N, C-alpha and C positions, 0 to 999 in steps of 0.2 A: 519557455520564458519569452515574454514579449519585450522587444527592444524597439522603441520609437514606433509603436503601433504595429510591428511586424513580428511574426514568429520567425526566429532565427532558423537558418537552414538545418543545422544539426539537431535542433529541437524538433523540427518537422520530421526529420528522418527517424527520430526516436518514436514519435507518435505514429508514423507510418508503420514502423516495425510492430508496435503494439497492435495496430489494426490487422496486420498480416497474421497475427496469432489469434485473431478473433476476440481481442480484448479492446474494450471501448477506450479510445484515447483519452476521453474525459476522466476515466478512472485513474489512469497513469498521471495525468496533469494534476488532478485533485490530490493524489498522494504526494506529489512533489511539493505542492503548496503546504500541505499539512506537515510534512516532515521537515523541510528545511527552508521554506519560503523560496524554493528553487535556487538555492545557493549551492553550487557544485562543490565548494570546499568546506561545507558545514561539517562539524564534528561534535558529537555528544557521546563521550565515553568511547566505546568500541564501534558505535554506529557512525557511518561516515557517508558523505556525498549527498547528491540531490535527494535521494530517497532514504537517507539515514538507515542503511541496511548494514547489519552485522555481516562479517565475512561468510558465515554459513548460509544465511538467508540469501545473500547476493549470489553465491555459488549455486544454491538450489534453484533460484529464479532463473539464472542464466542457463542452467542445464535443462530446466523445463522448457524454456523458450527454444533452445536449440534442438531439442527432441521434436518439438512441434513444427519447427521451421528451420532445418539445417542451413538453408541459404543465408540466414542471418549471421552465420559465422564470419562472413567476409566483412561485416561491419563492426566486429568486436575488437576492442583494444585489450590486449592480453595483460594478465598480471594485475597487481594492485592499482595500476594507473586506470584500469577499466572502471573501478569504482567511482572515479572522478570524471570520467568521460560521459558527456550527456547522452550519447547514443547507446553506448554499452550499458550504462546504468538504467536507461529507459527500457532496454530490452530485458534486463534482469528484473526490474520492477514489474513489467508486464507479465513475465513468466511467473513471478510470485503471486500477482493478482489472479492469473489463470489458475494457479495451484490452489489459492484460497477459494475461488469460486467452485472449483471441482470438489474440494474438500466439503464445503457446505452443501452442495447439491447431493453428494453421496450420503449425507446425513439428514436429508429431508428439507433443506432450505431451497425452495424453487426459485430460479432466476435471481440469484444473489445480486444485491445492489452494492454500490460503493460503500454505503454505510454498513451493510451486512458484512462485507469483507474487511472492514476497518478493524474489527475485533481480532481477526486472524493476523492482520498485518501488525497491529499494535501490541497484542498480548499473546499471540501464538494460537495454535490449533486447540489447545486444551480448553480454552474458554470461548472460542469463536461461535460455536453453535448456540450456546446458552446466551451469549450477548445478542446474537441475531434474533433469537426467539423470545427473549425475556420481556415480561410486561414492563412498561415504563417506570412503574413505582419500585421495582426491584432495585436494591442497592448494588453497587459494584462490589462491595465487600461480600454480599451474599453470593454473587456469581464467582468471585475469586477469593475464597476464604483464606487461602494459604499464601497470598501475595503480600510481600513486605510493604510497610508504610513508605519506604523510599521509592518503590516502583510506582505506587499510587501518586506520590508527590511529583516524581519525575515525569509523570504523564498529565500533570495539572489537575488531578482529581484527588478525592479522599475515598476511603471505604464507604462513607455515607453518601457520596454522590450517587444519585439515582441513574439508572440506565437511560431514562428519558432525558436527564440533564446532560449526560455524556453525549447522547445522540444530538441534542440541540447544539451543544458546544461544537461538535464536529460539523454539523450542517451549517452553522453560522459561518464557519471558515471557508467552506467550499460551495455553498449555495446549492443550486439545483442538481449539481453533479452527485450529491449524496443519494438521491433517489434513483439515479440512473443505473441500469443493468451493467454489470462488469463485462459480461459476454455480449458480443454483437453477432 
């Protein structure tokens, strides 16, 4: 988060932690913008914090990050408070981004971009590869036929939204970060 033209120290530490994991800090910052507008106390259902992570995704991301770089444990705020701590939540989000990139790479998506991993972050692994590889004219309903209307509307789309429209919507919010590689 930028405050009076400067990156706050704790936010810089979170971005440095992402970089120590081999995750592009822009991927983490873009996710923060998309998920909560970088508001640490944001809540939407069970998703909370800067990165709007559900507890399971938060814990997965944190575990992935700590396996990759155990030294980050000294920066972690334990318990539920960690979901609201900028550094801890940045580490968890970076770990989750790393997990998303690895998932896509293992399934043939070379050098996943922030936009490629967005499907994993937003809708889970079940649809991530199809979203990353789908032609622009494919509808979200074709990719995710079993998703409820409330999930679509909760994400600001409909089953008739095309993948191209969804990609444009995401790209418009995060600019050139959308096309950047998640891994550095």
